[in-house]
N, C-alpha and C positions, 0 to 999 in steps of 0.2 A: 504494500499497501503505498502509497508517495507519501509524504509530507509537509506542508506550505507551511515556511515562519516567515514574516513579518517584522519591520523595525523602523519606530517612526516617532520622532521630536516633534512632541504635539504642542509644543508651545505655549502651557498650562491647558490641561484639559477638560477644565469650567470651558474655556474658551473654544475653544478646539471643538468638542461637543454641540454646543448654536453651530456651529458655520457646516457640521459636514461630516465630523467625525464620525456620530452616527450612522450617516444613513451609507459611511463606508462599510461600518462596522456589518451591517444589513448584508452586504451584496460580496464582501471581497470572498477569497476563494481560501484564506489562512486559516490557518490550525490554531496556529500560535502566533499570537504579535505582542509585540517587546515595546514599551511606550516609553520615553524620556522626555524628562523637562515636564514633569505629568504639575507642580507646584500645585499642589492641594494635600488634605489629610486624607489620610485611606479611605474618612469616612464619608470626607467631600468627593474622592476620588469614584466610589462606587454609587452616590446620588446622581454625577453630574453622567455616567453611564448603566442607569438603573436601567433604561429600554432594553440595553442587548443585554444585561445580567438576567433580566425579565423574557428574552427568548432564547434562554441554553447558554451565554455565554459564563466563564469563571474567570477571578482574577485572582491576582496575592498583588502587595504594594512594601513600598519601600518609601515611608515618606521621608522630606528631611525636617531637619529639628529646629533649621531654620524657615518658619512661616515664608509661602509663597516665594520655598526656591527649589531646583533641581525634581528630585522624584521621579523616581523609575516603577515601572511595574510590567506585569506579563498576564495578558488577557491571552484566553484557550476555550476550545471548544471542550475542552474534559479538563476534571478536576487534576490538575496535580499530584504526582504522588508526594512529594517532600520540597520543600519548600527551605533555599538558605541566605541570607542577609544579610551583605557586605562581602569580604574576603579579606578578611583577617588582621588590616591595620587599622589600629584602634584610632586615631586620627580621623578616619573618614565612614568610621561604624556607623553614627549615625547622619552620615551626609545625604543620601539618599541619592547614591552614587549607584550603585550596584545590587541585582537581585539577579538569584538561578533558580531553575524550578526541576526536576525530574519529571519527564513523563516516559515511561517507558524502559526504552534502552539509548534516550535521550536525551541530556541534560540543556538547557536555555538558561542564558544569559541574556540578560537586560541590563548596559552599560551608557551611563552619559559621563564624561571622561571631563574634567574641567576643560572648563574654556580657555583660562589663562589671559595672560597679557606682556606681551614683553617688556623685562628690565622693570619688573614690579612683584610686591611679592602675590602677585596672583600664577604667577608664572611660577615661580618658585613652589609654591602649592600643587601647583600643577604639576612640574616634575617630581616633587617625592611621591605624587600617586602614582606616576606613570613608572617608576621606583618598584616601588609596592606591587605595582600590580600586575607586571613583568614577572614580578618573583611568583609570584602567586597562577596565573596562566601557563607556567613553567612547570609548576608542581601539578596542577588541575589537571594538564593533557597529559603526562605520565600518569595521575589513578586514573584515568577513565580510561584510557587506551589499556593498562592493564586492568581491570575490572571488565574489557572488552563493550563498553560503553563507547558513546559519541557524546559529542560536545559541538555549539554551537554560542558564539561568543556575539550576539548584537549588540546594535547600537550607535549611538551619536558618539564618533572618537575623536572629536573636535582637531582632528591633524588629516589634511592634507598627502598623502602620502610622498605622491611624485608630482610632477611638469601636468600630467592627462589626468591630473586630478583637479584641477584648478583652473578656470579658465585667464583669468588675468596672475600667475603664477609671477611673473617677472615684477610687479608692485606688491608684491607680499612678500620676498623673501626676511623679512625683515619681523614680518607681525605673528605673532601667538597663532598657528596653526598650519606654520607653512615653515616654520625654524627648520635649518639644518641638523639640529639635536632631537629636534620629534620626528623628524622623517627617518634618521636612522634607528631611532626606538623604533616605529615601523616595524622596517627592515629586517630590524632585529629578529621580531619575534616572529617574523616571516620566514627566515634566514633559518630559525633551528630547526624547522622542516615538522613543525608539530602543530602548525596552525596555516592554513590556508587563505590568502581572501577570494572568495570561490567567485563574489560578483567581478573584481576587475579578471580575474582566470576566466570566466564566462564570456567578454565581452575582448579579450583581445587589447593589444597597443592603440587604444583608441582612444582620444579625446572624450572623458566620463565615461559612461553617465552621470551626469551631475546630482546629486540628491537634496541642497539645501542652494537657497538665493536672498540675497539681503530683499529687505521690502524697502529697502529705500531704492531711488530712482529706477530705471528699466531693465536692473539685475534680471529679470523674470523673462521678462519679453526677450529680450538679448542673449541668454541662457549664460549670463555668465555667471555661474555655480561654482560650488565645490562640490567634490564628492568626498563624503566624510561621515558615512552612516555604512559601514562597514558589517558582513557576516564574518566572521573568523571562521572558520572551523576544521575540527580534528580529521584529521587524511583519509579515513575509510568513506567517511558522511561524504566528505569532496570529495571522493569517486562518485556519487552519485545523485549530484547536482545536472539536474538538465532545463532548469531555466534562471536567470536572475534578472529583473527587470527592475525599474524605477517606475512609478506608478505615478509621474507628473503631470502636473491637472495640466485639463485643457485649454484653462486661459486664466489668467491673474484672479482674476473674480473668483473663479470655483476653488484657489486654495483655502484650506483648513488649516495650516502650518506655513508657516517658512523651508520647512520642510517635507521632503515627499514621503512617501512609504519603500523602503524597500524591499523587496519578494525576492523569498528563493525557493524553489522547489525540489524535491530531493525524492528520486524514488524508489 
Protein backbone atom coordinates (compact mmCIF):
# COMPACT_ATOMS: atom_id res chain seq x y z
CA UNK A 1 0.00 0.00 0.00
CA UNK A 2 1.20 3.51 -0.76
CA UNK A 3 1.97 6.11 1.88
CA UNK A 4 1.53 9.83 1.18
CA UNK A 5 3.20 12.36 3.47
CA UNK A 6 2.84 16.14 3.19
CA UNK A 7 4.66 18.90 5.02
CA UNK A 8 3.59 22.54 5.18
CA UNK A 9 4.41 25.57 7.30
CA UNK A 10 0.92 27.01 7.90
CA UNK A 11 2.09 30.44 9.13
CA UNK A 12 -0.47 30.33 11.94
CA UNK A 13 -2.99 27.50 11.93
CA UNK A 14 -5.94 29.64 13.00
CA UNK A 15 -5.44 32.05 10.11
CA UNK A 16 -4.71 29.23 7.66
CA UNK A 17 -7.88 27.36 8.67
CA UNK A 18 -9.93 30.39 7.69
CA UNK A 19 -8.15 30.86 4.38
CA UNK A 20 -8.14 27.37 2.88
CA UNK A 21 -6.33 24.81 5.05
CA UNK A 22 -9.58 23.06 5.97
CA UNK A 23 -10.62 22.82 2.32
CA UNK A 24 -7.20 21.42 1.49
CA UNK A 25 -7.47 18.79 4.24
CA UNK A 26 -10.88 17.80 2.91
CA UNK A 27 -9.46 17.01 -0.53
CA UNK A 28 -5.84 15.91 -0.02
CA UNK A 29 -4.67 12.38 -0.69
CA UNK A 30 -2.15 12.62 2.18
CA UNK A 31 -2.13 10.00 4.91
CA UNK A 32 0.08 12.09 7.22
CA UNK A 33 0.44 15.89 7.26
CA UNK A 34 3.24 17.61 9.15
CA UNK A 35 2.46 21.19 10.18
CA UNK A 36 4.93 23.85 11.30
CA UNK A 37 4.60 27.36 12.73
CA UNK A 38 1.23 26.44 14.17
CA UNK A 39 1.45 29.41 16.58
CA UNK A 40 -1.30 28.09 18.83
CA UNK A 41 -1.77 26.02 21.95
CA UNK A 42 -2.77 22.41 21.45
CA UNK A 43 -6.35 23.30 22.43
CA UNK A 44 -6.42 26.20 19.97
CA UNK A 45 -5.03 23.91 17.28
CA UNK A 46 -7.77 21.35 17.84
CA UNK A 47 -10.45 24.04 17.71
CA UNK A 48 -9.00 25.52 14.52
CA UNK A 49 -9.12 22.21 12.65
CA UNK A 50 -12.22 20.83 14.40
CA UNK A 51 -14.08 20.15 11.12
CA UNK A 52 -11.18 17.99 9.94
CA UNK A 53 -11.11 16.10 13.24
CA UNK A 54 -14.88 15.59 13.02
CA UNK A 55 -14.31 14.15 9.54
CA UNK A 56 -11.94 11.51 10.94
CA UNK A 57 -8.49 13.09 11.06
CA UNK A 58 -6.33 12.75 14.20
CA UNK A 59 -3.80 15.27 15.52
CA UNK A 60 -0.89 15.44 17.95
CA UNK A 61 0.96 18.65 18.67
CA UNK A 62 3.93 20.22 20.39
CA UNK A 63 3.16 23.79 21.31
CA UNK A 64 5.78 26.40 22.15
CA UNK A 65 6.16 27.84 25.63
CA UNK A 66 6.40 31.24 23.90
CA UNK A 67 2.80 32.21 23.26
CA UNK A 68 1.98 32.68 19.59
CA UNK A 69 5.34 31.38 18.38
CA UNK A 70 6.56 28.25 16.59
CA UNK A 71 4.64 25.04 17.32
CA UNK A 72 4.51 21.83 15.28
CA UNK A 73 1.88 19.16 14.75
CA UNK A 74 1.17 15.95 12.89
CA UNK A 75 -2.28 15.33 11.42
CA UNK A 76 -3.02 11.76 10.34
CA UNK A 77 -5.79 9.54 9.06
CA UNK A 78 -5.08 6.92 11.74
CA UNK A 79 -3.96 7.53 15.32
CA UNK A 80 -0.22 7.46 15.98
CA UNK A 81 1.11 4.37 17.71
CA UNK A 82 3.51 6.48 19.78
CA UNK A 83 4.42 10.17 20.04
CA UNK A 84 7.62 11.92 21.20
CA UNK A 85 8.13 15.65 21.70
CA UNK A 86 11.57 17.20 21.25
CA UNK A 87 14.88 15.56 20.48
CA UNK A 88 16.64 15.50 23.83
CA UNK A 89 18.12 19.03 23.74
CA UNK A 90 17.18 20.74 27.00
CA UNK A 91 17.38 24.26 25.55
CA UNK A 92 14.69 23.42 22.98
CA UNK A 93 12.57 21.01 25.00
CA UNK A 94 9.51 23.29 25.10
CA UNK A 95 10.26 25.37 22.01
CA UNK A 96 7.65 23.72 19.78
CA UNK A 97 10.28 22.85 17.20
CA UNK A 98 10.14 19.06 16.82
CA UNK A 99 7.64 16.26 17.17
CA UNK A 100 7.69 12.70 15.91
CA UNK A 101 5.12 9.93 15.73
CA UNK A 102 5.15 6.25 14.79
CA UNK A 103 2.73 4.84 12.23
CA UNK A 104 3.31 1.13 11.81
CA UNK A 105 6.88 0.63 10.60
CA UNK A 106 7.38 4.31 9.71
CA UNK A 107 8.38 7.15 12.03
CA UNK A 108 7.44 10.65 10.90
CA UNK A 109 9.02 13.81 12.31
CA UNK A 110 7.71 17.36 11.96
CA UNK A 111 10.50 19.95 12.20
CA UNK A 112 10.49 23.73 12.41
CA UNK A 113 14.14 24.74 12.45
CA UNK A 114 14.79 28.29 13.77
CA UNK A 115 14.88 31.04 11.16
CA UNK A 116 17.99 32.80 12.44
CA UNK A 117 19.40 36.19 11.53
CA UNK A 118 23.01 36.59 10.45
CA UNK A 119 25.40 38.05 13.04
CA UNK A 120 22.82 38.15 15.82
CA UNK A 121 21.99 35.97 18.86
CA UNK A 122 19.16 34.47 16.78
CA UNK A 123 21.75 32.94 14.47
CA UNK A 124 23.74 31.63 17.42
CA UNK A 125 20.57 29.92 18.67
CA UNK A 126 19.89 28.46 15.24
CA UNK A 127 23.39 27.04 15.05
CA UNK A 128 23.10 25.50 18.53
CA UNK A 129 19.89 23.85 17.39
CA UNK A 130 21.56 22.59 14.20
CA UNK A 131 24.45 21.05 16.15
CA UNK A 132 22.16 19.24 18.58
CA UNK A 133 19.73 18.14 15.89
CA UNK A 134 22.42 16.76 13.60
CA UNK A 135 23.66 14.55 16.43
CA UNK A 136 20.11 13.39 17.07
CA UNK A 137 19.50 12.59 13.40
CA UNK A 138 22.64 10.47 13.29
CA UNK A 139 21.52 8.45 16.29
CA UNK A 140 17.92 8.09 15.11
CA UNK A 141 18.90 6.91 11.64
CA UNK A 142 21.08 4.20 13.16
CA UNK A 143 18.36 3.19 15.63
CA UNK A 144 15.48 2.93 13.16
CA UNK A 145 17.59 1.11 10.59
CA UNK A 146 18.74 -1.42 13.18
CA UNK A 147 15.12 -1.95 14.16
CA UNK A 148 14.08 -2.53 10.55
CA UNK A 149 12.02 0.65 10.50
CA UNK A 150 11.86 3.64 8.14
CA UNK A 151 11.83 7.34 9.01
CA UNK A 152 10.91 10.63 7.38
CA UNK A 153 11.79 14.02 8.88
CA UNK A 154 9.61 16.64 7.20
CA UNK A 155 9.38 20.30 7.75
CA UNK A 156 10.57 23.83 7.35
CA UNK A 157 14.34 23.47 7.54
CA UNK A 158 14.86 27.21 6.92
CA UNK A 159 17.95 26.51 4.81
CA UNK A 160 18.24 26.52 1.02
CA UNK A 161 20.89 23.88 0.42
CA UNK A 162 22.22 24.84 -3.02
CA UNK A 163 21.90 27.55 -5.64
CA UNK A 164 19.16 25.44 -7.25
CA UNK A 165 17.08 25.93 -4.10
CA UNK A 166 16.78 29.72 -4.18
CA UNK A 167 15.93 32.00 -7.08
CA UNK A 168 17.96 35.03 -5.97
CA UNK A 169 20.93 33.19 -4.50
CA UNK A 170 23.43 35.94 -5.32
CA UNK A 171 21.48 38.45 -3.24
CA UNK A 172 21.25 36.13 -0.21
CA UNK A 173 24.76 34.76 0.27
CA UNK A 174 25.18 36.71 3.53
CA UNK A 175 21.68 36.10 4.87
CA UNK A 176 20.47 33.41 7.24
CA UNK A 177 19.02 30.54 5.30
CA UNK A 178 21.77 30.58 2.69
CA UNK A 179 24.92 31.06 4.74
CA UNK A 180 27.85 28.80 3.80
CA UNK A 181 27.87 27.07 7.17
CA UNK A 182 24.16 26.31 6.98
CA UNK A 183 24.46 24.88 3.48
CA UNK A 184 27.43 22.77 4.53
CA UNK A 185 25.39 21.49 7.49
CA UNK A 186 22.66 20.17 5.17
CA UNK A 187 25.30 18.70 2.88
CA UNK A 188 26.95 16.93 5.79
CA UNK A 189 23.64 15.31 6.78
CA UNK A 190 23.22 13.96 3.27
CA UNK A 191 26.85 12.94 2.90
CA UNK A 192 26.50 10.48 5.79
CA UNK A 193 24.29 8.35 3.55
CA UNK A 194 21.80 8.02 6.40
CA UNK A 195 19.40 10.62 5.00
CA UNK A 196 18.26 11.47 1.49
CA UNK A 197 16.59 14.62 0.18
CA UNK A 198 14.00 12.77 -1.86
CA UNK A 199 12.32 15.78 -3.47
CA UNK A 200 15.64 16.95 -4.89
CA UNK A 201 16.46 13.45 -6.09
CA UNK A 202 13.06 13.17 -7.74
CA UNK A 203 13.26 16.51 -9.57
CA UNK A 204 16.94 16.35 -10.45
CA UNK A 205 19.29 19.20 -11.32
CA UNK A 206 16.70 21.93 -11.88
CA UNK A 207 15.85 25.23 -10.24
CA UNK A 208 13.38 24.60 -7.42
CA UNK A 209 10.64 23.66 -7.26
CA UNK A 210 10.35 26.33 -4.58
CA UNK A 211 8.07 25.98 -1.57
CA UNK A 212 8.22 29.44 0.06
CA UNK A 213 7.67 32.89 -1.37
CA UNK A 214 7.72 36.17 0.53
CA UNK A 215 4.44 38.03 0.78
CA UNK A 216 6.37 41.14 -0.20
CA UNK A 217 6.40 42.47 -3.74
CA UNK A 218 5.78 40.03 -6.58
CA UNK A 219 7.87 37.13 -5.30
CA UNK A 220 5.05 34.62 -5.82
CA UNK A 221 4.05 35.93 -9.23
CA UNK A 222 7.65 35.81 -10.51
CA UNK A 223 8.44 32.54 -8.70
CA UNK A 224 11.26 34.21 -6.76
CA UNK A 225 11.12 31.55 -4.08
CA UNK A 226 13.14 29.33 -1.79
CA UNK A 227 13.08 25.54 -1.47
CA UNK A 228 13.35 25.12 2.29
CA UNK A 229 10.64 22.53 3.03
CA UNK A 230 12.23 19.08 2.83
CA UNK A 231 11.49 15.41 3.36
CA UNK A 232 14.72 13.80 4.59
CA UNK A 233 14.22 10.06 4.40
CA UNK A 234 16.17 6.98 5.48
CA UNK A 235 17.60 5.05 2.52
CA UNK A 236 15.30 2.02 2.29
CA UNK A 237 12.17 4.18 2.21
CA UNK A 238 13.82 6.68 -0.15
CA UNK A 239 13.93 3.90 -2.74
CA UNK A 240 10.13 3.74 -2.67
CA UNK A 241 9.43 7.32 -3.76
CA UNK A 242 7.14 7.49 -6.78
CA UNK A 243 6.13 11.15 -6.67
CA UNK A 244 7.31 14.39 -5.05
CA UNK A 245 5.51 17.64 -5.75
CA UNK A 246 4.97 21.15 -4.49
CA UNK A 247 1.29 22.03 -4.33
CA UNK A 248 1.72 25.63 -5.45
CA UNK A 249 -1.47 27.69 -5.42
CA UNK A 250 -2.82 28.65 -8.83
CA UNK A 251 -2.92 32.34 -7.89
CA UNK A 252 -1.65 34.65 -5.16
CA UNK A 253 -5.20 35.08 -3.87
CA UNK A 254 -5.62 31.34 -3.34
CA UNK A 255 -2.65 31.00 -0.98
CA UNK A 256 -3.44 30.11 2.61
CA UNK A 257 0.20 30.33 3.75
CA UNK A 258 3.44 31.82 2.46
CA UNK A 259 4.59 28.18 2.10
CA UNK A 260 3.07 25.57 -0.20
CA UNK A 261 2.47 21.95 0.81
CA UNK A 262 5.22 19.58 -0.31
CA UNK A 263 3.88 16.07 -0.87
CA UNK A 264 5.77 12.81 -1.34
CA UNK A 265 4.18 9.49 -2.24
CA UNK A 266 5.88 6.22 -1.38
CA UNK A 267 4.89 2.87 -2.89
